[in-house]
N, CA, C and O atoms as a Tinker XYZ file with bonds, in Angstrom:
   396  protein
     1  N      0.853000   -1.176000    0.000000    73     2
     2  CA     0.000000    0.000000    0.000000    64     1     3
     3  C      0.898000    1.239000    0.000000    63     2     4     5
     4  O      1.818000    1.360000    0.809000    81     3
     5  N      0.611000    2.143000   -0.917000    73     3     6
     6  CA     1.384000    3.384000   -0.980000    64     5     7
     7  C      0.953000    4.321000    0.145000    63     6     8     9
     8  O     -0.204000    4.294000    0.564000    81     7
     9  N      1.868000    5.144000    0.634000    73     7    10
    10  CA     1.489000    6.078000    1.700000    64     9    11
    11  C      0.536000    7.154000    1.178000    63    10    12    13
    12  O      0.534000    7.480000   -0.009000    81    11
    13  N     -0.261000    7.689000    2.080000    73    11    14
    14  CA    -1.141000    8.808000    1.744000    64    13    15
    15  C     -0.241000   10.024000    1.549000    63    14    16    17
    16  O      0.577000   10.345000    2.411000    81    15
    17  N     -0.398000   10.699000    0.405000    73    15    18
    18  CA     0.421000   11.869000    0.084000    64    17    19
    19  C     -0.451000   13.118000    0.134000    63    18    20    21
    20  O     -1.486000   13.193000   -0.529000    81    19
    21  N     -0.027000   14.085000    0.918000    73    19    22
    22  CA    -0.736000   15.356000    1.001000    64    21    23
    23  C      0.073000   16.422000    0.278000    63    22    24    25
    24  O      1.280000   16.548000    0.483000    81    23
    25  N     -0.608000   17.190000   -0.572000    73    23    26
    26  CA     0.010000   18.317000   -1.260000    64    25    27
    27  C     -0.505000   19.612000   -0.661000    63    26    28    29
    28  O     -1.113000   19.613000    0.410000    81    27
    29  N     -0.260000   20.706000   -1.351000    73    27    30
    30  CA    -0.684000   22.007000   -0.839000    64    29    31
    31  C     -2.196000   22.151000   -0.786000    63    30    32    33
    32  O     -2.714000   22.951000   -0.007000    81    31
    33  N     -2.905000   21.392000   -1.597000    73    31    34
    34  CA    -4.371000   21.454000   -1.611000    64    33    35
    35  C     -5.018000   20.192000   -1.067000    63    34    36    37
    36  O     -6.198000   19.947000   -1.318000    81    35
    37  N     -4.270000   19.393000   -0.329000    73    35    38
    38  CA    -4.876000   18.216000    0.277000    64    37    39
    39  C     -4.296000   16.909000   -0.228000    63    38    40    41
    40  O     -3.171000   16.859000   -0.724000    81    39
    41  N     -5.075000   15.868000   -0.092000    73    39    42
    42  CA    -4.666000   14.512000   -0.419000    64    41    43
    43  C     -4.549000   14.361000   -1.924000    63    42    44    45
    44  O     -5.455000   14.739000   -2.667000    81    43
    45  N     -3.438000   13.814000   -2.367000    73    43    46
    46  CA    -3.207000   13.555000   -3.785000    64    45    47
    47  C     -3.180000   12.052000   -4.005000    63    46    48    49
    48  O     -2.500000   11.335000   -3.272000    81    47
    49  N     -3.903000   11.566000   -4.997000    73    47    50
    50  CA    -3.861000   10.148000   -5.282000    64    49    51
    51  C     -4.821000    9.758000   -6.384000    63    50    52    53
    52  O     -5.703000   10.525000   -6.772000    81    51
    53  N     -4.630000    8.553000   -6.877000    73    51    54
    54  CA    -5.469000    7.996000   -7.930000    64    53    55
    55  C     -6.665000    7.306000   -7.281000    63    54    56    57
    56  O     -6.507000    6.468000   -6.393000    81    55
    57  N     -7.864000    7.669000   -7.737000    73    55    58
    58  CA    -9.085000    7.061000   -7.191000    64    57    59
    59  C     -9.070000    5.568000   -7.476000    63    58    60    61
    60  O     -8.738000    5.137000   -8.580000    81    59
    61  N     -9.428000    4.792000   -6.478000    73    59    62
    62  CA    -9.521000    3.331000   -6.497000    64    61    63
    63  C     -8.163000    2.650000   -6.342000    63    62    64    65
    64  O     -8.106000    1.460000   -6.034000    81    63
    65  N     -7.070000    3.382000   -6.549000    73    63    66
    66  CA    -5.752000    2.811000   -6.313000    64    65    67
    67  C     -5.188000    3.329000   -4.995000    63    66    68    69
    68  O     -4.816000    2.548000   -4.118000    81    67
    69  N     -5.128000    4.646000   -4.864000    73    67    70
    70  CA    -4.600000    5.267000   -3.649000    64    69    71
    71  C     -5.704000    5.879000   -2.791000    63    70    72    73
    72  O     -5.604000    5.893000   -1.565000    81    71
    73  N     -6.736000    6.375000   -3.424000    73    71    74
    74  CA    -7.875000    6.955000   -2.706000    64    73    75
    75  C     -9.005000    5.933000   -2.755000    63    74    76    77
    76  O     -9.673000    5.766000   -3.775000    81    75
    77  N     -9.199000    5.258000   -1.634000    73    75    78
    78  CA   -10.230000    4.221000   -1.540000    64    77    79
    79  C    -11.155000    4.548000   -0.368000    63    78    80    81
    80  O    -10.837000    5.391000    0.471000    81    79
    81  N    -12.288000    3.878000   -0.324000    73    79    82
    82  CA   -13.215000    4.110000    0.787000    64    81    83
    83  C    -12.570000    3.753000    2.120000    63    82    84    85
    84  O    -12.781000    4.445000    3.116000    81    83
    85  N    -11.788000    2.679000    2.146000    73    83    86
    86  CA   -11.113000    2.276000    3.383000    64    85    87
    87  C    -10.127000    3.354000    3.844000    63    86    88    89
    88  O    -10.076000    3.692000    5.026000    81    87
    89  N     -9.351000    3.885000    2.907000    73    87    90
    90  CA    -8.363000    4.899000    3.271000    64    89    91
    91  C     -9.025000    6.220000    3.652000    63    90    92    93
    92  O     -8.545000    6.918000    4.545000    81    91
    93  N    -10.125000    6.568000    2.982000    73    91    94
    94  CA   -10.870000    7.774000    3.359000    64    93    95
    95  C    -11.334000    7.646000    4.804000    63    94    96    97
    96  O    -11.229000    8.595000    5.581000    81    95
    97  N    -11.847000    6.476000    5.161000    73    95    98
    98  CA   -12.321000    6.256000    6.530000    64    97    99
    99  C    -11.171000    6.365000    7.531000    63    98   100   101
   100  O    -11.342000    6.949000    8.602000    81    99
   101  N    -10.012000    5.816000    7.201000    73    99   102
   102  CA    -8.858000    5.885000    8.104000    64   101   103
   103  C     -8.382000    7.322000    8.307000    63   102   104   105
   104  O     -8.102000    7.732000    9.433000    81   103
   105  N     -8.290000    8.084000    7.220000    73   103   106
   106  CA    -7.843000    9.476000    7.318000    64   105   107
   107  C     -8.861000   10.305000    8.098000    63   106   108   109
   108  O     -8.486000   11.114000    8.947000    81   107
   109  N    -10.146000   10.105000    7.810000    73   107   110
   110  CA   -11.193000   10.864000    8.511000    64   109   111
   111  C    -11.207000   10.531000   10.001000    63   110   112   113
   112  O    -11.351000   11.426000   10.834000    81   111
   113  N    -11.059000    9.251000   10.339000    73   111   114
   114  CA   -11.042000    8.857000   11.751000    64   113   115
   115  C     -9.829000    9.447000   12.462000    63   114   116   117
   116  O     -9.933000    9.892000   13.605000    81   115
   117  N     -8.686000    9.452000   11.793000    73   115   118
   118  CA    -7.483000   10.038000   12.393000    64   117   119
   119  C     -7.665000   11.535000   12.616000    63   118   120   121
   120  O     -7.295000   12.059000   13.667000    81   119
   121  N     -8.231000   12.220000   11.633000    73   119   122
   122  CA    -8.490000   13.656000   11.786000    64   121   123
   123  C     -9.451000   13.898000   12.942000    63   122   124   125
   124  O     -9.272000   14.841000   13.714000    81   123
   125  N    -10.459000   13.060000   13.063000    73   123   126
   126  CA   -11.434000   13.200000   14.149000    64   125   127
   127  C    -10.769000   13.014000   15.507000    63   126   128   129
   128  O    -11.073000   13.741000   16.453000    81   127
   129  N     -9.869000   12.053000   15.606000    73   127   130
   130  CA    -9.178000   11.818000   16.873000    64   129   131
   131  C     -8.325000   13.023000   17.268000    63   130   132   133
   132  O     -8.289000   13.407000   18.437000    81   131
   133  N     -7.643000   13.613000   16.297000    73   131   134
   134  CA    -6.837000   14.804000   16.582000    64   133   135
   135  C     -7.740000   15.954000   17.024000    63   134   136   137
   136  O     -7.424000   16.659000   17.983000    81   135
   137  N     -8.854000   16.143000   16.334000    73   135   138
   138  CA    -9.781000   17.209000   16.718000    64   137   139
   139  C    -10.295000   17.013000   18.136000    63   138   140   141
   140  O    -10.428000   17.981000   18.884000    81   139
   141  N    -10.582000   15.780000   18.513000    73   139   142
   142  CA   -11.053000   15.501000   19.875000    64   141   143
   143  C     -9.966000   15.824000   20.891000    63   142   144   145
   144  O    -10.250000   16.387000   21.948000    81   143
   145  N     -8.716000   15.468000   20.574000    73   143   146
   146  CA    -7.615000   15.754000   21.489000    64   145   147
   147  C     -7.417000   17.258000   21.669000    63   146   148   149
   148  O     -7.152000   17.726000   22.776000    81   147
   149  N     -7.545000   18.001000   20.590000    73   147   150
   150  CA    -7.280000   19.437000   20.633000    64   149   151
   151  C     -8.473000   20.225000   21.157000    63   150   152   153
   152  O     -8.304000   21.135000   21.968000    81   151
   153  N     -9.687000   19.882000   20.697000    73   151   154
   154  CA   -10.864000   20.699000   21.005000    64   153   155
   155  C    -11.931000   19.999000   21.835000    63   154   156   157
   156  O    -12.887000   20.643000   22.268000    81   155
   157  N    -11.793000   18.717000   22.064000    73   155   158
   158  CA   -12.855000   17.942000   22.694000    64   157   159
   159  C    -13.348000   18.467000   24.022000    63   158   160   161
   160  O    -14.542000   18.367000   24.306000    81   159
   161  N    -12.480000   19.023000   24.847000    73   159   162
   162  CA   -12.906000   19.510000   26.147000    64   161   163
   163  C    -13.480000   20.911000   26.133000    63   162   164   165
   164  O    -14.153000   21.319000   27.080000    81   163
   165  N    -13.219000   21.656000   25.059000    73   163   166
   166  CA   -13.643000   23.054000   24.993000    64   165   167
   167  C    -15.110000   23.221000   24.627000    63   166   168   169
   168  O    -15.785000   24.111000   25.144000    81   167
   169  N    -15.593000   22.383000   23.754000    73   167   170
   170  CA   -16.969000   22.505000   23.267000    64   169   171
   171  C    -17.359000   21.202000   22.593000    63   170   172   173
   172  O    -16.517000   20.338000   22.348000    81   171
   173  N    -18.629000   21.071000   22.301000    73   171   174
   174  CA   -19.090000   19.882000   21.587000    64   173   175
   175  C    -18.585000   19.957000   20.152000    63   174   176   177
   176  O    -19.017000   20.826000   19.395000    81   175
   177  N    -17.681000   19.065000   19.766000    73   175   178
   178  CA   -17.098000   19.166000   18.436000    64   177   179
   179  C    -18.088000   18.804000   17.325000    63   178   180   181
   180  O    -18.883000   17.873000   17.452000    81   179
   181  N    -18.013000   19.563000   16.248000    73   179   182
   182  CA   -18.812000   19.316000   15.050000    64   181   183
   183  C    -17.907000   19.533000   13.845000    63   182   184   185
   184  O    -17.154000   20.506000   13.794000    81   183
   185  N    -17.982000   18.634000   12.886000    73   183   186
   186  CA   -17.192000   18.744000   11.666000    64   185   187
   187  C    -18.130000   18.837000   10.475000    63   186   188   189
   188  O    -19.066000   18.048000   10.345000    81   187
   189  N    -17.874000   19.799000    9.615000    73   187   190
   190  CA   -18.610000   19.916000    8.357000    64   189   191
   191  C    -17.885000   19.074000    7.309000    63   190   192   193
   192  O    -16.664000   19.154000    7.174000    81   191
   193  N    -18.636000   18.275000    6.577000    73   191   194
   194  CA   -18.063000   17.441000    5.520000    64   193   195
   195  C    -18.752000   17.804000    4.217000    63   194   196   197
   196  O    -19.979000   17.773000    4.120000    81   195
   197  N    -17.963000   18.145000    3.228000    73   195   198
   198  CA   -18.515000   18.525000    1.935000    64   197   199
   199  C    -17.901000   17.708000    0.815000    63   198   200   201
   200  O    -17.028000   16.868000    1.035000    81   199
   201  N    -18.371000   17.971000   -0.373000    73   199   202
   202  CA   -17.864000   17.273000   -1.551000    64   201   203
   203  C    -17.998000   18.189000   -2.749000    63   202   204   205
   204  O    -18.732000   19.178000   -2.723000    81   203
   205  N    -17.271000   17.838000   -3.803000    73   203   206
   206  CA   -17.328000   18.636000   -5.021000    64   205   207
   207  C    -17.813000   17.756000   -6.168000    63   206   208   209
   208  O    -18.457000   16.734000   -5.930000    81   207
   209  N    -17.518000   18.131000   -7.382000    73   207   210
   210  CA   -18.052000   17.423000   -8.544000    64   209   211
   211  C    -17.152000   16.301000   -9.052000    63   210   212   213
   212  O    -17.444000   15.690000  -10.080000    81   211
   213  N    -16.080000   16.030000   -8.350000    73   211   214
   214  CA   -15.203000   14.949000   -8.799000    64   213   215
   215  C    -15.869000   13.584000   -8.626000    63   214   216   217
   216  O    -16.779000   13.415000   -7.814000    81   215
   217  N    -15.396000   12.623000   -9.404000    73   215   218
   218  CA   -15.925000   11.266000   -9.410000    64   217   219
   219  C    -15.914000   10.678000   -8.003000    63   218   220   221
   220  O    -14.884000   10.690000   -7.329000    81   219
   221  N    -17.045000   10.172000   -7.566000    73   219   222
   222  CA   -17.255000    9.521000   -6.267000    64   221   223
   223  C    -17.090000   10.453000   -5.063000    63   222   224   225
   224  O    -17.080000    9.987000   -3.924000    81   223
   225  N    -16.964000   11.735000   -5.294000    73   223   226
   226  CA   -16.748000   12.667000   -4.186000    64   225   227
   227  C    -17.850000   12.579000   -3.134000    63   226   228   229
   228  O    -17.564000   12.566000   -1.936000    81   227
   229  N    -19.099000   12.518000   -3.571000    73   227   230
   230  CA   -20.203000   12.450000   -2.603000    64   229   231
   231  C    -20.137000   11.169000   -1.783000    63   230   232   233
   232  O    -20.368000   11.196000   -0.575000    81   231
   233  N    -19.825000   10.048000   -2.423000    73   231   234
   234  CA   -19.729000    8.765000   -1.708000    64   233   235
   235  C    -18.552000    8.777000   -0.731000    63   234   236   237
   236  O    -18.663000    8.262000    0.382000    81   235
   237  N    -17.433000    9.361000   -1.144000    73   235   238
   238  CA   -16.294000    9.477000   -0.231000    64   237   239
   239  C    -16.655000   10.356000    0.966000    63   238   240   241
   240  O    -16.265000   10.058000    2.094000    81   239
   241  N    -17.393000   11.430000    0.725000    73   239   242
   242  CA   -17.815000   12.315000    1.819000    64   241   243
   243  C    -18.724000   11.574000    2.788000    63   242   244   245
   244  O    -18.608000   11.741000    4.002000    81   243
   245  N    -19.620000   10.763000    2.264000    73   243   246
   246  CA   -20.511000    9.989000    3.133000    64   245   247
   247  C    -19.710000    9.027000    4.002000    63   246   248   249
   248  O    -20.013000    8.862000    5.184000    81   247
   249  N    -18.694000    8.391000    3.427000    73   247   250
   250  CA   -17.866000    7.451000    4.204000    64   249   251
   251  C    -17.046000    8.201000    5.250000    63   250   252   253
   252  O    -16.903000    7.735000    6.380000    81   251
   253  N    -16.511000    9.357000    4.878000    73   251   254
   254  CA   -15.755000   10.166000    5.838000    64   253   255
   255  C    -16.652000   10.610000    6.983000    63   254   256   257
   256  O    -16.249000   10.560000    8.146000    81   255
   257  N    -17.862000   11.043000    6.662000    73   255   258
   258  CA   -18.807000   11.484000    7.698000    64   257   259
   259  C    -19.116000   10.351000    8.663000    63   258   260   261
   260  O    -19.184000   10.565000    9.873000    81   259
   261  N    -19.301000    9.156000    8.140000    73   259   262
   262  CA   -19.584000    8.002000    9.001000    64   261   263
   263  C    -18.396000    7.708000    9.917000    63   262   264   265
   264  O    -18.581000    7.423000   11.100000    81   263
   265  N    -17.188000    7.776000    9.380000    73   263   266
   266  CA   -15.993000    7.504000   10.189000    64   265   267
   267  C    -15.819000    8.543000   11.291000    63   266   268   269
   268  O    -15.404000    8.213000   12.402000    81   267
   269  N    -16.136000    9.792000   10.984000    73   267   270
   270  CA   -16.045000   10.854000   11.990000    64   269   271
   271  C    -17.090000   10.640000   13.077000    63   270   272   273
   272  O    -16.791000   10.764000   14.265000    81   271
   273  N    -18.306000   10.321000   12.675000    73   271   274
   274  CA   -19.385000   10.076000   13.641000    64   273   275
   275  C    -19.050000    8.902000   14.549000    63   274   276   277
   276  O    -19.401000    8.911000   15.729000    81   275
   277  N    -18.375000    7.891000   14.010000    73   275   278
   278  CA   -17.980000    6.728000   14.812000    64   277   279
   279  C    -17.004000    7.115000   15.918000    63   278   280   281
   280  O    -16.857000    6.380000   16.894000    81   279
   281  N    -16.339000    8.256000   15.776000    73   279   282
   282  CA   -15.407000    8.747000   16.797000    64   281   283
   283  C    -16.111000    9.611000   17.839000    63   282   284   285
   284  O    -15.467000   10.152000   18.738000    81   283
   285  N    -17.433000    9.740000   17.721000    73   283   286
   286  CA   -18.196000   10.505000   18.701000    64   285   287
   287  C    -18.272000   11.992000   18.421000    63   286   288   289
   288  O    -18.576000   12.783000   19.314000    81   287
   289  N    -18.001000   12.371000   17.198000    73   287   290
   290  CA   -18.040000   13.782000   16.812000    64   289   291
   291  C    -19.276000   14.029000   15.961000    63   290   292   293
   292  O    -19.618000   13.220000   15.099000    81   291
   293  N    -19.941000   15.147000   16.207000    73   291   294
   294  CA   -21.085000   15.522000   15.388000    64   293   295
   295  C    -20.641000   15.849000   13.971000    63   294   296   297
   296  O    -19.557000   16.394000   13.763000    81   295
   297  N    -21.475000   15.518000   13.007000    73   295   298
   298  CA   -21.144000   15.734000   11.599000    64   297   299
   299  C    -22.278000   16.476000   10.919000    63   298   300   301
   300  O    -23.451000   16.182000   11.146000    81   299
   301  N    -21.922000   17.433000   10.092000    73   299   302
   302  CA   -22.875000   18.113000    9.218000    64   301   303
   303  C    -22.427000   17.824000    7.792000    63   302   304   305
   304  O    -21.476000   18.431000    7.299000    81   303
   305  N    -23.114000   16.895000    7.130000    73   303   306
   306  CA   -22.778000   16.490000    5.768000    64   305   307
   307  C    -23.542000   17.356000    4.778000    63   306   308   309
   308  O    -24.763000   17.481000    4.869000    81   307
   309  N    -22.827000   17.950000    3.839000    73   307   310
   310  CA   -23.463000   18.792000    2.824000    64   309   311
   311  C    -24.472000   17.971000    2.023000    63   310   312   313
   312  O    -24.256000   16.787000    1.762000    81   311
   313  N    -25.561000   18.602000    1.641000    73   311   314
   314  CA   -26.577000   17.901000    0.855000    64   313   315
   315  C    -26.456000   18.196000   -0.638000    63   314   316   317
   316  O    -27.265000   17.726000   -1.439000    81   315
   317  N    -25.439000   18.977000   -1.006000    73   315   318
   318  CA   -25.161000   19.275000   -2.420000    64   317   319
   319  C    -23.694000   19.674000   -2.531000    63   318   320   321
   320  O    -22.998000   19.805000   -1.524000    81   319
   321  N    -23.236000   19.864000   -3.757000    73   319   322
   322  CA   -21.855000   20.277000   -3.958000    64   321   323
   323  C    -21.549000   21.505000   -3.117000    63   322   324   325
   324  O    -22.344000   22.444000   -3.063000    81   323
   325  N    -20.400000   21.496000   -2.464000    73   323   326
   326  CA   -20.036000   22.598000   -1.569000    64   325   327
   327  C    -18.693000   23.183000   -1.993000    63   326   328   329
   328  O    -17.696000   22.462000   -2.036000    81   327
   329  N    -18.649000   24.462000   -2.303000    73   327   330
   330  CA   -17.360000   25.073000   -2.629000    64   329   331
   331  C    -16.460000   25.100000   -1.388000    63   330   332   333
   332  O    -16.940000   25.262000   -0.266000    81   331
   333  N    -15.181000   24.944000   -1.600000    73   331   334
   334  CA   -14.234000   24.913000   -0.489000    64   333   335
   335  C    -14.354000   26.124000    0.434000    63   334   336   337
   336  O    -14.279000   25.948000    1.650000    81   335
   337  N    -14.538000   27.353000   -0.081000    73   335   338
   338  CA   -14.688000   28.488000    0.839000    64   337   339
   339  C    -15.877000   28.335000    1.797000    63   338   340   341
   340  O    -15.819000   28.810000    2.932000    81   339
   341  N    -16.939000   27.684000    1.354000    73   339   342
   342  CA   -18.085000   27.468000    2.245000    64   341   343
   343  C    -17.700000   26.547000    3.396000    63   342   344   345
   344  O    -18.132000   26.755000    4.529000    81   343
   345  N    -16.895000   25.536000    3.114000    73   343   346
   346  CA   -16.448000   24.634000    4.176000    64   345   347
   347  C    -15.438000   25.325000    5.079000    63   346   348   349
   348  O    -15.396000   25.054000    6.279000    81   347
   349  N    -14.626000   26.211000    4.520000    73   347   350
   350  CA   -13.699000   26.988000    5.353000    64   349   351
   351  C    -14.477000   27.830000    6.352000    63   350   352   353
   352  O    -14.108000   27.908000    7.524000    81   351
   353  N    -15.547000   28.457000    5.896000    73   351   354
   354  CA   -16.392000   29.242000    6.797000    64   353   355
   355  C    -17.038000   28.327000    7.836000    63   354   356   357
   356  O    -17.083000   28.661000    9.020000    81   355
   357  N    -17.534000   27.179000    7.392000    73   355   358
   358  CA   -18.177000   26.246000    8.320000    64   357   359
   359  C    -17.208000   25.813000    9.416000    63   358   360   361
   360  O    -17.610000   25.614000   10.563000    81   359
   361  N    -15.940000   25.668000    9.064000    73   359   362
   362  CA   -14.944000   25.269000   10.065000    64   361   363
   363  C    -14.827000   26.302000   11.172000    63   362   364   365
   364  O    -14.557000   25.953000   12.321000    81   363
   365  N    -15.028000   27.563000   10.838000    73   363   366
   366  CA   -14.953000   28.599000   11.871000    64   365   367
   367  C    -16.148000   28.544000   12.810000    63   366   368   369
   368  O    -16.095000   29.095000   13.910000    81   367
   369  N    -17.215000   27.892000   12.394000    73   367   370
   370  CA   -18.422000   27.791000   13.204000    64   369   371
   371  C    -18.445000   26.523000   14.063000    63   370   372   373
   372  O    -19.235000   26.420000   15.001000    81   371
   373  N    -17.598000   25.582000   13.747000    73   371   374
   374  CA   -17.550000   24.322000   14.487000    64   373   375
   375  C    -16.138000   24.054000   14.943000    63   374   376   377
   376  O    -15.518000   24.881000   15.612000    81   375
   377  N    -15.642000   22.911000   14.583000    73   375   378
   378  CA   -14.285000   22.534000   14.944000    64   377   379
   379  C    -13.443000   22.309000   13.705000    63   378   380   381
   380  O    -12.264000   22.660000   13.684000    81   379
   381  N    -14.029000   21.731000   12.679000    73   379   382
   382  CA   -13.249000   21.413000   11.495000    64   381   383
   383  C    -14.126000   21.194000   10.289000    63   382   384   385
   384  O    -15.354000   21.244000   10.365000    81   383
   385  N    -13.469000   20.950000    9.174000    73   383   386
   386  CA   -14.181000   20.678000    7.933000    64   385   387
   387  C    -13.314000   19.801000    7.047000    63   386   388   389
   388  O    -12.087000   19.899000    7.061000    81   387
   389  N    -13.961000   18.953000    6.286000    73   387   390
   390  CA   -13.290000   18.106000    5.300000    64   389   391
   391  C    -14.025000   18.231000    3.982000    63   390   392   393
   392  O    -15.254000   18.298000    3.948000    81   391
   393  N    -13.265000   18.262000    2.894000    73   391   394
   394  CA   -13.851000   18.271000    1.550000    64   393   395
   395  C    -13.281000   17.084000    0.817000    63   394   396
   396  O    -13.613000   16.858000   -0.347000    81   395
């Protein structure tokens, strides 16, 4: 398995080879654990999860949202395509955001 590679705009990888539902869940769960460690005692953590128009983006977002919820964090999953600036704003209202 190749390592997860992050670039300046996030995770870089080939869908179905490097970016899989299993790996999305692992990355989302890890992010959730860090958020709980950093912010868990300050307030009830909530993470906004969005998606764009890329192939399988909505399905990946649904899997990420489930993995975050499994860590005991509230999730607000977008119901339509969400521009990154909207998720950046949402992060200021909660604890974090993933696209």
